[in-house]
N, C-alpha and C positions, 0 to 999 in steps of 0.2 A: 503493499500500499504506499502510494506516494502522495504528497500534498498536491493539490490541483495545479498550483503554479509551477511546481517542479515537473510534473507531468507534461505541461505545455512546452516548457523550456527544452526538455528532452526530445519530444516528439518533433519540434520544429527543425532540429538539426540532425535528427536520426538518420534520414534517408541519404544525406549527402556528406555528413561529417563523421558518421559512426559505421554504418552497414558496409561501405566500400572497404573499410580498413579492417574488417573482421575476417578471421580465417573461416569461420563458420557462421555466416549471417543467420542460418537457420535457428540458431540459439535464441534469437529474438522472437521467434514465432509465438511463444506463450505470452510474452510481455505485450506484443502488439495486438494479439487477439484479444487479450483481457482489456487493453486500452480502448480497443474497437467497440467493446461491449459496454463501455461506461456511459456512452452518450454524449451529446452536445458537442462543444468545441473540441473535446479531447478525441472523440471519435473521428471527427473531420481531419485532425492532425495525424492520426494513426493510419489514414489512408495512404499517405505517401510510402511509408515503410511497407505496409502490406502489399502495395502494388509491385514494389521491387521484389518481394519474396514470392508473389504469384507469378510475375513475369519471368523472372530469372532463376528461381530456385524451385519451381514446380509445387508451390504451396497449394493445396486444395482446402478452401475455406467453405464449409457447408453453409448454405443460406446466405451466402455473401450478398447477393443482390436483394434479398429481403431485408437485410440489415441496411444496406445503402438506401433502399426505399424509405425505411423508417426514419432515416436521418433527415428526410425532407419535411421540415416543419416551417412555420411562418418566420422564424428567425434566420432561415438560410439565406435570405436576401439582405440581410442587415449585419451579419457577423463579419469580423475583422478578417476571417480566412475564406471569404466567399470566392475569391479568384482562385485559390489553391483547390477548393472543392470542386468547382465547375470544370477546371482543367482536367482533373482526374475522372470526374463523372463522364466527360466527353470521351476519354480513353476507355473507360469501362463499358460504354454503350456503343462503341464503334464497331464491334463484331457483328457481321451480318448473320451469324448463326444464333443470335438471341431470338427467343419466341416473340411473336407479334404481341401477345397479351402483356409481356413484361415491359416492352418499350411503351406500349400504349398506356400502361399504368403510370410509368414515369412522365409521359407527356401530360397526361390528365392531371396528375398531382401537382406538376410544376405550374400548369395553367391555372389551376384552382388557387394556389398560394400566390400566383402573380397578381390576383385581384387586389391585394393589399400591399404590393411591392412598390418601392420608390421607382421613379422614372430611370435612374441610372441602372438599375438592376434589370428593368424591363427591357431596356435597349440591348442587354446582353442575352437575356433568356429567350427572347422571341426568335433571334437567328438560331439559338441553340436548339429550339424545338423544330424549327425548319430544317435543320441538319439532320434531326432524327427522322423526320418524314422522308428525306432524301435517302438515307440508308436503309429504312425499312417501309417500302412502299405499301405493305399490307396495313399499315396503320392509317393510311389516308382516308380510311372509311370514317374516321372521326371528323374530317373536314367536309366530307361529302354528306353529312347530315347537318345541313345549315341551320335547320329549325330546332333550336334547343328547347328544353322544357319551359313552359311558363312559370312553373314553381320549382324552386331548387330541390324540393322533396321528391319531384317526379324524375329526377336524373337518376339513371340506373347505377351510376358510379357510387361506390361506397367509400367515402373519404376516410372513415374511421378504421377500415380494414387494414391490418398490418401486412397481410399477404398480398403481393401483386396479382397472384393467380385468382384470388377471390374477390377482387376489387370490381370486377364487371366493367373495367374501363373500355374495352372494345365495343361494348353495347352503348356506349354514350356518345355524345357530340362535343365539339370543341366550342361551346358557346361562350366560354370565358374569353377566348381571344377575339369573339365578335364583340364582346363588351369593351375590350380594350381598344377597338377601333374608334371608339368615342372618347378616348382618353383626353384629359385636359391638356397634355403635353403634345404638341403637334407631331414631334419626331416619333413618339410611342405609337400614336394613331397610324402614321405612315408606315411604321414597321409591321404593325399587326395586319395592315391591309394588304400585305404581300400574300397571305394565305387565300385571298379572294381570286388569286390568279394561279395558273400552273407554275410550280417551282421550277427553276433551272436545275440542271443536273450538277452543276458546280456548287460545292459547299461554301457556306459563308465562313470567312475567317473571323472567329470570335476572339482571337488571342488579344487584339487591341481593345476589346470591350470588357475584358474580365476585370481591369483595374479602373474602369470608369467610375468617376466620383461625382457627387452632386455639385461640387465646386466647379469641375470642368464644364458640366452642363450649363450652370449659371453664367460662367465666364464666356461661354460660346454665345449665349443669348444676348449678353451685354454688348458684345463686340460686333453683332450683326448690324449692318448699315440700313437703317430704315429710311424709306423715301419721306420727304418733307410733306406733311399733311397739312393743307390749308384749313385754318380754324375760323377765319372771318372772310367774308367776301367783300366787306366794306372797310376802308382804311380807317384806322383809329385816329381821332382828331384831338381828343383830350384825355384827361385821367381816366374818365369812365365812359368815354366813347361818344358823348353827346356833343352836338355841334354847339348849342348855346349855353353850355354848362359853366357855371361860375368857376369851376375847377380848372377849366381850360384856360382862364385868364391868368392863373397863377402858377400852373404846372404844365410842362411841355414833355413830349416824348422824343427827345433828341438822342 
């Protein structure tokens, strides 16, 4: 048992400063699987080390995707390690051998959680979802059911279900993305509208969007050059604009 702060410090550097220098990296299996089961930010940080053991040392982790699915909660769009998580999730979901029900469950859960996500996270996760559709065309049935349920209770998808296979995601529709097409941020609405058209075969590069911050979005909007908008069609003549105003005798707008 380690303190939470120490867990985080170790897991942040484990994948590049510890595992490569070990003669037997597989000795870290028990530590990483235990950390992965803790939940929250610690589970997110354990993904890096687990990925190396799965990819390079043939680690077989039972119910790995079920656990990864359970990590998707409302905080996933707000945590400090969001970029790291989605980078690894992109790798884990890149295999074409994954069943359609599993990928559909991830798409549906990410879309449902996106309803309360900040704009900078939405501009990253919408292309992420589009890439999943490109890799797994069988999931496009979610898009081709454009008329979502009038009431959320009528949606066959079970948000509370922990197992992706029991979530009934393939029976649902992606009405959440339709909602985001009316988002207050124009860039988010534009990104969500992409699903109204046929997707290109080339995947979107999300590497530049993983670290996108609210400050960068605000800075981009502030620096936009707006056209001069005329506010008055009649030239102002005095302080309050009246021709024979007493203020016009004492004040001028030079």
